[in-house]
ZAMARGU-4260 file (C-alpha; in steps of 0.2 Angstrom, whole numbers, plus 5000, padded with zeros to 4 digits):
<rodrens>
0) 5350/5445/5431 | 5359/5461/5427 | 5359/5475/5439 | 5355/5488/5425 | 5340/5489/5414
5) 5342/5484/5396 | 5334/5501/5392 | 5340/5514/5405 | 5342/5532/5406 | 5359/5540/5408
10) 5360/5556/5417 | 5375/5567/5417 | 5378/5572/5435 | 5390/5585/5443 | 5408/5580/5443
15) 5405/5571/5426 | 5398/5556/5433 | 5387/5545/5423 | 5373/5537/5433 | 5364/5520/5429
20) 5349/5519/5440 | 5348/5502/5450 | 5332/5493/5452 | 5329/5483/5468 | 5323/5468/5459
25) 5339/5468/5448 | 5350/5465/5463 | 5354/5448/5470 | 5351/5448/5489 | 5363/5436/5498
30) 5358/5439/5516 | 5341/5442/5525 | 5346/5444/5544 | 5348/5463/5543 | 5362/5464/5555
35) 5376/5477/5553 | 5389/5470/5541 | 5405/5476/5533 | 5420/5471/5522 | 5413/5457/5512
40) 5425/5448/5500 | 5424/5433/5488 | 5435/5418/5492 | 5437/5401/5484 | 5436/5407/5466
45) 5420/5416/5470 | 5411/5401/5477 | 5410/5408/5495 | 5410/5425/5504 | 5418/5431/5520
50) 5411/5446/5529 | 5410/5454/5546 | 5394/5455/5556 | 5391/5465/5572 | 5386/5452/5584
55) 5385/5464/5599 | 5389/5482/5602 | 5408/5478/5605 | 5411/5462/5594 | 5412/5459/5575
60) 5413/5441/5570 | 5418/5435/5553 | 5406/5424/5544 | 5408/5413/5529 | 5394/5410/5516
65) 5394/5396/5504 | 5385/5403/5488 | 5379/5387/5481 | 5370/5382/5497 | 5368/5398/5506
70) 5375/5390/5522 | 5383/5402/5534 | 5396/5397/5547 | 5408/5407/5558 | 5425/5408/5550
75) 5434/5407/5566 | 5422/5400/5579 | 5435/5401/5593 | 5437/5420/5591 | 5433/5429/5608
80) 5437/5447/5601 | 5432/5456/5586 | 5440/5451/5569 | 5438/5462/5554 | 5445/5467/5537
85) 5452/5449/5532 | 5462/5447/5516 | 5470/5432/5508 | 5485/5429/5498 | 5482/5424/5480
90) 5486/5406/5483 | 5476/5405/5499 | 5490/5399/5510 | 5490/5415/5521 | 5477/5427/5527
95) 5479/5443/5536 | 5466/5450/5548 | 5464/5464/5560 | 5460/5459/5578 | 5454/5469/5593
100) 5465/5467/5608 | 5455/5478/5619 | 5455/5496/5625 | 5452/5502/5607 | 5468/5494/5601
105) 5470/5484/5585 | 5483/5472/5580 | 5488/5464/5563 | 5488/5445/5563 | 5496/5435/5548
110) 5492/5416/5548 | 5500/5403/5538 | 5487/5390/5536 | 5499/5377/5529 | 5512/5377/5542
115) 5501/5383/5556 | 5512/5398/5560 | 5505/5415/5566 | 5514/5432/5565 | 5507/5446/5576
120) 5511/5465/5574 | 5505/5475/5589 | 5501/5493/5590 | 5508/5504/5604 | 5494/5514/5611
125) 5477/5516/5605 | 5471/5514/5587 | 5480/5501/5576 | 5481/5492/5560 | 5468/5494/5546
130) 5464/5487/5529 | 5478/5474/5526 | 5480/5467/5508 | 5492/5455/5500 | 5504/5459/5486
135) 5500/5449/5470 | 5515/5438/5472 | 5509/5434/5490 | 5525/5439/5499 | 5520/5455/5507
140) 5506/5463/5517 | 5502/5481/5515 | 5491/5490/5528 | 5487/5507/5536 | 5494/5512/5552
145) 5494/5528/5563 | 5511/5536/5567 | 5517/5553/5572 | 5500/5562/5570 | 5496/5554/5553
150) 5491/5538/5546 | 5502/5530/5532 | 5503/5514/5521 | 5517/5502/5526 | 5521/5484/5521
155) 5529/5469/5529 | 5533/5451/5523 | 5522/5436/5528 | 5533/5434/5544 | 5528/5451/5550
160) 5545/5458/5547 | 5555/5470/5536 | 5543/5484/5537 | 5544/5497/5523 | 5536/5514/5522
165) 5525/5516/5506 | 5517/5533/5509 | 5521/5549/5518 | 5508/5563/5520 | 5500/5574/5534
170) 5483/5566/5532 | 5476/5548/5533 | 5481/5535/5520 | 5470/5520/5520 | 5461/5506/5510
175) 5476/5500/5499 | 5472/5489/5484 | 5485/5482/5472 | 5485/5481/5453 | 5487/5463/5446
180) 5505/5466/5441 | 5510/5473/5458 | 5516/5490/5450 | 5502/5501/5457 | 5493/5503/5473
185) 5477/5513/5474 | 5471/5520/5491 | 5461/5534/5498 | 5469/5549/5507 | 5464/5565/5516
190) 5481/5573/5513 | 5472/5587/5503 | 5458/5590/5516 | 5444/5577/5511 | 5446/5559/5506
195) 5451/5557/5488 | 5457/5542/5478 | 5476/5541/5473 | 5487/5529/5464 | 5505/5526/5468
200) 5515/5519/5454 | 5531/5509/5457 | 5541/5521/5445 | 5534/5537/5453 | 5538/5544/5470
205) 5523/5555/5472 | 5505/5547/5471 | 5493/5553/5457 | 5476/5560/5463 | 5462/5551/5453
210) 5446/5560/5460 | 5441/5578/5464 | 5425/5578/5474 | 5420/5590/5487 | 5414/5576/5498
215) 5422/5559/5502 | 5429/5546/5490 | 5434/5530/5500 | 5437/5512/5500 | 5444/5510/5482
220) 5446/5492/5475 | 5455/5488/5459 | 5446/5475/5447 | 5454/5459/5444 | 5461/5464/5427
225) 5467/5481/5434 | 5457/5492/5423 | 5444/5498/5434 | 5442/5505/5452 | 5426/5502/5462
230) 5424/5514/5477 | 5412/5522/5489 | 5408/5541/5487 | 5396/5553/5496 | 5396/5565/5481
235) 5377/5564/5479 | 5373/5566/5497 | 5374/5548/5504 | 5385/5533/5502 | 5384/5526/5485
240) 5395/5515/5475 | 5404/5520/5459 | 5416/5513/5446 | 5430/5522/5436 | 5444/5518/5425
245) 5462/5516/5432 | 5467/5534/5427 | 5452/5541/5436 | 5441/5544/5420 | 5424/5538/5415
250) 5417/5539/5433 | 5400/5529/5433 | 5387/5528/5447 | 5383/5510/5451 | 5370/5512/5465
255) 5357/5525/5468 | 5347/5522/5484 | 5342/5534/5498 | 5351/5524/5511 | 5369/5518/5512
260) 5378/5507/5499 | 5396/5503/5504 | 5410/5491/5505 | 5412/5486/5487 | 5421/5471/5482
265) 5425/5463/5465 | 5420/5445/5460 | 5437/5436/5454 | 5430/5436/5436 | 5427/5455/5437
270) 5409/5454/5431 | 5400/5457/5448 | 5401/5469/5463 | 5398/5463/5480 | 5393/5476/5493
275) 5383/5480/5509 | 5367/5490/5507 | 5355/5498/5520 | 5337/5495/5516 | 5324/5501/5528
280) 5337/5502/5542 | 5343/5484/5539 | 5360/5479/5532 | 5362/5465/5520 | 5374/5459/5506
285) 5369/5461/5488 | 5378/5457/5472 | 5375/5465/5455 | 5381/5461/5437 | 5391/5474/5428
290) 5390/5465/5411 | 5379/5478/5404 | 5387/5494/5411 | 5390/5505/5397 | 5408/5507/5391
</rodrens>
């Protein structure tokens, strides 16, 4: 079932956005428990989902859902502290995850599931690592980390070594996402005051600004073919999900709901978006088909 009507009205909004109005019965609802959720991603060629659930006020647990059966199990049953923002290498051998070490401090953990090795990168002081993502060749992990009064993007190899600085600004740079060829990273940054989406190309030193909204544009995620970016924006008054082309043009509103829609993630085939939606104060996972999104 498509998440858009066959016959739908297109309204031109401010900032040149095309809005396709979503209907509740056109969404695929994946969870029913209503607990606070975050950071869902497809794994195993789109046959399963891993996401974070707030089990208590101070712990986030990663859960895995098999889409064929709907069976949900803890991803890491032995975890005693919060784990969040998991990412996998393209071949599935490695995964990177942010772990809470206590006292509001987060460390980055990179695990080699083949050899059983673990690399840990700890943060000095409070705060810590955020939003890890693997390069398309699986050799490096890019992440966001606070230093010297700002928060920038860095990368390390899968052993947690050879750190390289990728961005430099006076603001916060977060939520990196790679193009399939590894030549472009899109991310959100507050360097110009509010969060906007930028692209850093390998052949350019200065990132290119893609959005220009008076509110917040966050959590950009590149599509598997590298042609589109899904992101969350508050430009219409609350958190909604949008899609635009890689160059920042043709911005289209995907969700239209009075409560929060957030944490977009692409299906490996690029035909669906997975996201967290708040409905009646309850938070669940939904998926929608983008096949009929107007070009």
